[in-house]
C-alpha positions in Angstrom: 27.4 181.7 48.1 24.1 180.4 46.8 22.3 181.5 50.0 23.4 185.1 49.4 21.6 185.4 46.0 18.5 187.5 46.4 15.6 185.7 44.7 12.0 186.7 45.0 10.7 183.5 43.3 12.0 180.1 42.4 15.6 179.8 41.3 17.5 176.9 39.6 21.1 176.1 40.0 23.0 174.0 37.5 26.0 171.9 38.4 27.9 168.9 37.2 27.8 165.3 38.5 30.1 165.9 41.5 27.3 167.9 43.2 24.7 165.1 42.9 24.8 164.3 46.6 21.9 164.1 49.0 23.4 166.8 51.3 23.8 169.2 48.5 20.4 168.6 47.0 18.7 168.9 50.4 20.5 172.1 51.3 19.5 173.7 48.0 15.9 172.7 48.5 15.9 174.2 52.0 17.0 177.5 50.4 14.2 177.3 47.9 16.5 176.6 45.0 15.8 173.9 42.5 18.9 171.8 41.8 19.5 171.2 38.1 22.4 169.0 38.8 23.5 166.3 36.3 22.5 162.9 37.5 25.3 160.7 38.7 23.8 157.3 38.5 26.9 155.2 37.7 27.4 152.7 40.6 25.0 154.6 42.9 21.6 156.1 43.1 21.2 159.8 42.1 20.0 162.3 44.6 18.0 164.1 41.9 14.6 162.5 41.7 11.5 162.7 39.6 10.4 166.0 41.3 13.1 167.8 39.3 13.6 165.6 36.2 10.0 165.5 35.2 9.9 169.2 34.2 11.0 170.3 30.7 13.2 172.9 32.2 15.5 170.3 33.6 16.2 168.8 30.1 16.8 172.3 28.7 19.1 173.1 31.6 21.2 170.0 30.8 21.4 171.0 27.1 22.6 174.5 28.0 25.2 173.0 30.5 26.6 170.8 27.7 27.1 173.9 25.5 29.2 175.5 28.3 31.2 172.4 28.8 32.0 172.4 25.0 33.4 175.9 25.3 35.7 174.9 28.2 36.8 171.8 26.2 37.7 174.0 23.2 39.6 176.4 25.5 41.6 173.5 26.9 42.4 171.8 23.7 42.6 174.5 21.0 43.0 177.5 23.2 46.0 176.0 25.1 44.5 176.4 28.6 45.0 172.8 29.7 48.5 173.5 30.9 49.6 177.1 31.0 53.2 178.1 30.6 52.8 181.4 32.5 52.2 182.2 36.2 50.5 185.1 37.9 47.0 186.3 37.9 47.5 189.1 35.4 49.1 186.8 32.7 46.6 184.0 33.2 43.7 186.4 33.0 45.2 187.9 29.8 45.6 184.5 28.2 42.1 183.4 29.2 40.6 186.6 27.8 42.6 186.1 24.6 41.5 182.5 24.2 37.8 183.4 24.8 38.1 186.2 22.3 39.5 183.7 19.7 36.7 181.3 20.5 34.2 184.1 19.9 35.7 184.9 16.6 35.6 181.3 15.5 32.0 181.0 16.7 30.9 184.2 14.9 32.3 183.0 11.6 30.3 179.8 12.0 27.2 181.6 12.9 27.5 184.0 10.0 28.1 181.1 7.5 25.0 179.2 8.7 22.2 179.2 6.2 19.1 181.1 7.2 
């Protein structure tokens, strides 16, 4: 799917630790895509080397990825999406949309209450 993205210049792709493999990183680099993959250096050597991590954009990318993970964590715990009681694409899509809307309302109230 990544290869089908039209990109005139350099593109980055963020992913979690499971994609920190030599094959994945090499394939992305061949396509001209910079892998902003979280480093998986527990019990092995990471495929993401200093060529990627030295740039400030990599650190920013990892901070943004954490924000997205927090949203999915909220959806699973508070939004009730960890184990759905309903089946079918239409119902699951409705529940997901409802939970994300609830998250947005909670987030908007926090943003509005923040001192400027």
